[in-house]
N, C-alpha and C positions, 0 to 999 in steps of 0.2 A: 574335591572341587577347588579350582583355582580362585583366588581372591582377585577382585577387580582393583586395579591401582588408581583408576580415575572414576569419578561418578558417571553414571550412564545417562543422566539427565541434567539439564541446567536448572539452577534454582529458579523458582517461579518469580516472574516479574510482571508488573502491570505495564503493558506496552505504553499506555498514555504517559505514565510517569517516567519510565526508562528512556523512551524515545525523546521526550521533551528535555530530559536532563542532558542527554548527549548533544542535542542540537543547541541547547542554550550555551554550551561551552565553545562552539566552533567559531563564533565571531565573524561570520560572513553575512552580508545582506541584512535581512530583518529576522535573523535566527532567534533572537531573544523574544521578540514579539510573537513569532510563530510558535515557539515553545509554550508561551503563555496561552495562546489560542488552543493548542492541542490539549492542555490541561483544563481548559474551560474557565480560565481566569479572567476573561474579558467581561467587564461589568454588564449586567442585564442581558447576557447572551446565553442561549442554550448550549449544552455540552455538545461539541462537534463529534460527528462520526466520520468514517473514512471518506465519504463523498465530499463533505465540507473541508476536511483536512487536505485532500488532493487538490481541490479547487483553490484553497488558500496557498498551497505550496506553489502552484503555477503563478500566482500573483506576487508572492513574496520573494521568490528566487527566480529572477529573470534570466540571468546569464548562465551559460553552460558551465562555466568554471565554478560558480556557486552551487549549482545543482550537483556537480560531481563531488564536491566536498560533502554535501549532504548524503549522497549515495554511499560514500565510504563509511559514514556513520551508520546508515541503515544496514549495510552489509555486516558491520560489527554487531549490530543489534540482533540480527538473525531472524527477525519476524518476516515472514514471506509476504504478508498483506501489503505493507508499504513498498516492498520491492516490485510486486506486481503493478501497483499504481505508478511507481516510477517509470516502469517500462511503458505503461499506457501514456503518460505525459511526455515521454521522450521519443515516441514513435516517429514523429515528423522531423526530428533534429539529428542529422547524421553525426555530429560531434558527440552527442549524448549516447547514441547507439554504439559508436566506436568505443566510448568510455565504458559502457556496459559490457561489450564484448571483450575488451581488454581485462576486465575484472571477472569474467565468466567463471573461472575456476574457483572463485571465492563465493559464488552464488549457490544457494540451495539447488538441488537437482530439479525440482519442479519449476523454479524460476529460470534455470538454464533452458529447460524444454520450451517454456513460453517464449524466451528470447530467440531461440533457434527457429521457432515456428512463425515468428512475426514476419508478415509479408514485407514490411518496410525495411527489414534487416537482411532480406534474401540476398542482396548483392554484396553485403559485407561479410556474411558468415563463411562462405567457402574458403576464402584466403586465411581465415583465422579459426578454422574449425578445431585446431589443436588446442585452443584456449579453453574449450569446453570439456566436460567430463565424458566418460564413455557412454552414459545413457543418452545425453543430448546428441553426441556424435552419431550414435546408432539411429536415433530419431531422424536426423538429417539424411542419413544414408537410405532410410526407408522410402524417401521420396515425397512427392507432392501431396498425395492423398493422406499420408500419415501426418504431414505438417499441417494440412488443412484441418484435420480433426483435432490436433493439439491446439491450434489457434482458436478453434471454436470453444474449447474448454477454457482457454485463457480469457477470451472475450466474455464468456458467461460469468466467470469468476470476477472479472473486473467490473462488469455491469452490476453484479450483486453488491460488491463493495461500494460502488459509487451511488447506489440507490438509497443508501442511508446517509442522510446529510447531518441531521441533528437528533440528539436524544432529548426529548422534552418530557420530563416526568409529570405525573399527575400532580396538580396543585392541591389536591385534597385526598383524604383517605376514601377509597371507594366504598368502604363499609358505612360511611356517614355522608354519602354523596348527596348534595342538595337536589331537590326536585327539578323537574324540567321546567322550562319557561312556559310551556303550554298550560292553559288553565284547565282545571278539572270540573269547573262549573258547567251546568247545562246551559245552552244558549237560550236566551229569553225570546219568546215570540213577539 
């Protein structure tokens, strides 16, 4: 049996930690504050989940040039979830869609498929189809019905990610949960 020369998996990383560390270094916009937000370091605030992270991204990185710098870091990170959310936030911005398409070869296959199927990118894809891998190209060539179904998958996945805004842990141990506020006494006549 042949020996593998490279590991077949990446070392485990906690996305909250690794993404925020990458973004903290880029020095654009409010990247440092955004990284602190992702790590949940804002005082007296709950830990953000993907919904709040995407919402804050749209607030902190307003210009297309800032967002494209962030995109390059997200591509290097390799986690599909923020890439799906990036597509979601970029869908109305032609400059960002062009930036995504220009980097399509570096995107994971499932993200390429989502981008090819995005109705807002339909006019941009045909002239740059060569930027995509063979799986995304084949999806495009299968036509409108296949693109529609793939977009439904993307929309469902994005909605699921956006539905969780914050993680708020229980403030007490459920085994020693205090009683309810309702009284247990019988009403007096």
